C-alpha positions in Angstrom: -148.2 126.9 165.3 -147.9 128.5 161.9 -148.1 126.9 158.5 -146.7 127.8 155.1 -149.5 128.2 152.6 -149.3 127.4 148.9 -152.4 129.0 147.5 -153.9 127.6 144.3 -157.1 129.6 143.9 -159.3 131.9 146.0 -163.0 131.1 145.9 -164.7 134.1 147.6 -163.5 133.9 151.2 -162.4 130.3 151.0 -158.8 129.3 150.2 -157.7 126.1 148.3 -154.2 125.2 149.2 -151.9 122.7 147.5 -150.0 120.3 149.7 -146.3 120.9 150.0 -143.9 118.3 148.7 -142.1 118.3 152.1 -145.1 118.6 154.4 -148.8 118.6 153.9 -150.1 122.2 154.0 -153.3 123.3 155.8 -156.3 125.0 154.2 -159.6 126.6 154.8 -162.5 125.5 152.7 -166.0 125.1 153.8 -167.5 124.8 150.3 -166.3 123.8 146.8 -165.1 120.4 148.1 -165.7 119.0 144.7 -162.9 121.3 143.4 -160.3 119.5 145.5 -158.4 116.3 144.7 -157.7 113.4 147.1 -154.3 114.7 148.1 -155.6 117.9 149.5 -156.3 118.1 153.2 -159.2 120.1 154.5 -159.4 121.6 158.0 -161.1 124.6 159.7 -158.6 127.2 160.9 -159.3 128.9 164.2 -159.1 132.7 164.4 -155.6 134.1 164.9 -154.4 134.2 168.5 -153.7 137.5 170.1 -150.0 138.1 170.6 -148.8 137.5 174.1 -146.2 140.1 175.3 -143.2 138.5 177.0 -143.2 139.4 180.7 -139.4 140.0 180.5 -139.9 142.7 177.9 -138.3 145.9 179.1 -136.3 144.2 181.9 -132.6 145.0 181.7 -130.7 141.7 181.0 -127.9 143.3 179.0 -125.6 142.8 181.9 -125.1 139.2 180.6 -124.6 140.1 177.0 -120.8 140.4 176.9 -120.4 137.0 178.6 -122.9 135.4 176.2 -121.3 136.8 173.1 -117.9 135.8 174.3 -119.1 132.2 174.8 -120.7 132.2 171.3 -117.5 133.5 169.8 -115.5 130.7 171.5 -117.9 128.0 170.2 -118.8 129.3 166.8 -116.4 132.0 165.7 -116.4 135.8 165.4 -118.8 136.0 162.4 -122.0 134.5 161.2 -123.5 134.6 157.7 -126.6 136.7 157.1 -128.3 135.9 153.8 -131.7 137.3 154.7 -133.9 137.5 151.5 -131.3 135.9 149.3 -132.7 132.4 148.8 -136.5 132.8 149.0 -136.9 136.6 149.1 -139.0 138.2 151.8 -142.6 139.5 152.1 -141.2 143.0 153.0 -138.7 143.1 150.1 -135.8 143.4 152.5 -132.6 141.8 151.4 -129.2 141.7 153.1 -126.8 144.0 151.4 -123.0 143.9 151.6 -120.7 141.2 153.0 -122.7 138.2 154.3 -120.1 137.5 157.0 -121.3 139.7 159.8 -119.8 140.1 163.4 -121.8 138.0 165.9 -122.5 141.1 168.0 -124.5 142.5 165.1 -127.1 139.7 165.7 -129.7 139.7 168.4 -129.5 136.8 170.9 -132.0 133.9 170.7 -132.3 131.2 173.3 -129.1 132.2 175.0 -128.9 133.2 178.6 -127.1 132.9 181.9 -128.1 130.3 184.5 -126.1 129.8 187.7 -123.2 131.8 186.2 -123.1 129.4 183.1 -124.0 130.4 179.5 -126.9 128.3 178.3 -127.5 128.1 174.5 -130.8 126.2 174.0 -130.7 125.8 170.2 -128.3 126.5 167.3 -125.7 129.2 167.9 -127.8 131.3 170.2 -128.2 134.1 167.6 -131.1 135.3 165.5 -131.1 134.1 161.9 -130.6 137.5 160.4 -128.5 140.5 161.5 -129.8 143.6 163.4 -129.7 145.8 160.4 -132.0 143.4 158.4 -134.2 143.1 161.4 -134.6 146.9 161.7 -135.3 147.3 158.0 -137.8 144.4 158.1 -139.6 145.9 161.1 -139.7 149.3 159.5 -141.1 147.8 156.3 -143.8 145.9 158.2 -144.8 149.1 160.1 -145.0 151.1 157.0 -147.1 148.4 155.3 -149.6 148.4 158.3 -149.7 152.2 158.4 -150.5 152.3 154.7 -153.3 149.9 155.1 -154.9 151.6 158.1 -154.1 155.3 157.6 -157.5 156.2 156.2 -159.6 154.0 158.5 -161.6 155.3 161.4 -161.2 154.0 164.9 -164.4 152.0 164.5 -163.1 150.4 161.4 -159.8 149.4 163.1 -161.8 147.9 166.0 -163.8 145.9 163.5 -160.6 144.7 161.8 -159.4 143.5 165.2 -162.6 141.7 166.0 -162.5 139.9 162.6 -158.9 138.9 162.9 -158.9 137.7 166.6 -162.7 136.9 166.9 -163.0 138.9 170.1 -163.8 142.4 171.2 -161.5 142.2 174.2 -157.8 142.7 174.5 -155.3 142.0 177.3 -153.2 144.9 178.6 -149.6 143.8 178.8 -149.0 146.0 181.8 -152.0 145.4 184.2 -152.8 142.1 182.4 -156.6 142.8 182.6 -158.9 142.0 179.7 -160.5 145.3 178.5 -162.7 146.6 175.8 -161.0 147.7 172.6 -162.0 151.3 173.1 -159.8 151.4 176.2 -156.6 151.1 174.0 -155.1 153.8 172.0 -154.8 153.2 168.2 -151.4 152.2 166.9 -151.7 151.8 163.1 -148.2 150.7 162.7 -148.9 147.5 164.7 -150.5 144.4 163.1 -153.5 144.5 165.5 -153.9 148.3 165.1 -153.9 148.9 168.9 -151.3 149.5 171.6 -150.4 146.6 173.9 -150.9 148.9 177.0 -154.3 150.2 177.9 -155.0 154.0 178.1 -154.9 154.0 181.9 -151.6 152.2 182.2 -150.2 154.4 179.4 -151.1 157.5 181.4 -149.6 156.2 184.6 -146.4 155.2 182.7 -146.3 158.6 180.9 -146.4 160.4 184.2 -143.4 158.4 185.4 -141.2 159.3 182.4 -140.3 162.5 184.2 -138.6 160.4 186.8 -135.9 159.1 184.5 -133.4 161.4 186.4 -133.9 159.1 189.4 -132.8 156.0 187.4 -130.1 157.4 185.2 -128.8 160.5 187.1 -127.7 162.2 183.9 -125.5 165.3 184.0 -127.4 168.6 183.5 -130.9 170.0 183.8 -132.1 171.3 180.5 -135.6 171.3 178.9 -136.9 172.8 175.7 -140.0 174.9 175.6 -142.1 173.1 173.0 -144.1 175.2 170.5 -146.7 172.6 169.5 -148.2 169.3 170.8 -146.5 167.4 168.0 -143.0 168.4 169.2 -140.9 166.1 171.4 -137.9 167.3 173.5 -135.6 164.5 172.4 -132.2 163.4 173.7 -129.9 162.9 170.8 -127.9 160.3 172.7 -130.3 158.3 174.8 -130.4 158.8 178.6 -130.7 155.0 179.0 -127.3 154.7 177.4 -125.5 157.3 179.5 -126.6 160.4 177.5 -126.4 163.8 179.3 -129.3 166.2 180.1 -127.2 169.2 179.0 -128.5 171.5 176.2 -126.1 170.1 173.6 -127.9 166.7 173.9 -131.4 168.1 173.2 -133.3 168.6 170.0 -136.9 169.3 169.1 -138.3 166.6 166.7 -141.8 165.4 165.8 -143.5 162.8 168.0 -143.4 160.3 165.1 -139.6 160.7 164.6 -139.0 160.4 168.4 -141.1 157.2 168.7 -139.2 155.6 165.7 -135.9 156.6 167.2 -136.3 154.8 170.6 -132.9 154.3 172.3 -131.1 153.4 169.1 -127.6 155.0 168.3 -127.1 153.5 164.8 -128.1 156.9 163.4 -124.5 158.0 164.2 -122.1 157.5 161.4 -119.4 156.0 163.6 -118.2 156.0 167.2 -115.5 158.6 166.4 -118.1 161.0 165.1 -120.0 161.1 168.5 -119.4 164.3 170.4 -118.3 163.2 173.9 -120.3 166.0 175.4 -123.5 164.2 174.4 -122.7 161.7 177.2 -122.6 162.2 180.9 -119.0 162.7 182.1 -118.7 159.3 183.8 -119.5 157.4 180.6 -117.3 159.3 178.1 -114.3 157.0 178.3 -116.5 154.3 176.6 -116.0 156.1 173.4 -112.3 155.3 173.4 -112.9 151.6 174.1 -114.4 150.4 170.8 -115.0 151.5 167.2 -118.2 149.5 166.7 -121.6 151.1 167.4 -123.3 147.9 168.4 -120.4 147.1 170.8 -120.6 150.6 172.2 -124.3 150.1 173.0 -123.6 146.8 174.7 -120.9 148.4 176.8 -123.0 151.4 177.8 -125.9 149.2 178.7 -123.5 147.4 181.0 -122.1 150.5 182.6 -125.5 152.1 183.2 -126.8 148.8 184.7 -123.7 148.6 187.0 -124.3 152.1 188.2 -128.0 151.3 189.0 -127.0 148.1 190.8 -124.3 149.9 192.8 -127.0 152.4 194.1 -129.4 149.6 194.8 -127.0 148.2 197.3 -126.8 151.4 199.3 -129.0 152.0 202.4 -131.6 154.7 202.3 -129.4 157.3 204.0 -126.6 156.8 201.6 -129.0 156.9 198.6 -130.6 160.1 200.0 -127.2 161.8 200.2 -126.3 160.8 196.7 -129.6 162.2 195.3 -129.2 165.4 197.4 -125.7 166.0 196.1 -126.8 165.3 192.5 -129.7 167.8 192.8 -127.5 170.5 194.2 -124.9 170.0 191.5 -127.5 170.1 188.7 -129.7 172.8 190.2 -132.7 170.5 190.6 -135.5 171.1 193.1 -136.8 167.6 193.8 -138.4 165.6 196.6 -135.4 163.5 197.7 -137.4 161.2 199.8 -139.7 160.5 196.9 -136.7 159.8 194.7 -135.4 157.2 197.1 -138.8 155.6 197.3 -139.3 155.6 193.5 -135.8 154.1 192.9 -136.6 151.2 195.3 -139.8 150.6 193.4 -137.9 150.5 190.1 -135.3 148.1 191.5 -138.0 145.8 192.8 -139.8 145.8 189.4 -136.8 145.7 187.0 -134.0 144.1 189.0 -136.0 141.9 191.4 -134.2 143.6 194.3 
């Protein structure tokens, strides 16, 4: 549970906090009790809890999004107001700009899901309180703030900051779920805790599997840049996970920092009609004619890619083997087809529960 603090004064490391008019605030004060009045409540705050990563993180549930957004539209209308930062400001300085009436598909879902083929909305309208654009700007501002605070610190100093904040020298890996020493995690100065959520061993195993993305997405083409430095990343301009091709036209060399910021976002494109169809694999290009909205395009492509994966998951091993064999011959790939079938089954079991 979090509390809103209204700080009156700071005595050394102790904080005196004035009670809110609506609800009594909490405070930390082990000394200076004589400075407080009768209306002030004194408690001892426990160290901040480590963030628990949702087990559903990374699992593809976008197959339900169209149906959920359609239901929200039916109940609450086509738009929702985003006034982030207008009333009380924001710690990051981000403030919604432009028209406050924003299409509902420009909001992330919250507490809305499909159960037994029925749309469930647990609270409110099933949408986040602020639009995706504000969310992205807010996240970038928070990351930049953390980087600025930690950029000159040594690994040992960051470990000490973690210990002080969370009162422990152990961290739970969100992948293997084991408690490990802090030194077993790579630094991530853009994160509040200063460390990656995945341990070094799991990061290595995951990184080794990135080359297997062809098994999942079966993108057209077989191109790879020859990097000239360790800091360069061979980036796909249009993400493979959204139907991007693996042809030369969809490749660019960018810095590792730029690539990690980019993720699988497509909002860097000016508009849908400015996207070169050749950036996408042939079977997904028609999607560019179905909508003029970038967020809607992303939802549609997520759905189409998901449907393609589900279709293959229902094939038997012989049929799947023949599909991968044909794909490799067409794209001039020399791959272990039996391994591809096995890896695809493992992926479906992990991500699709099949």
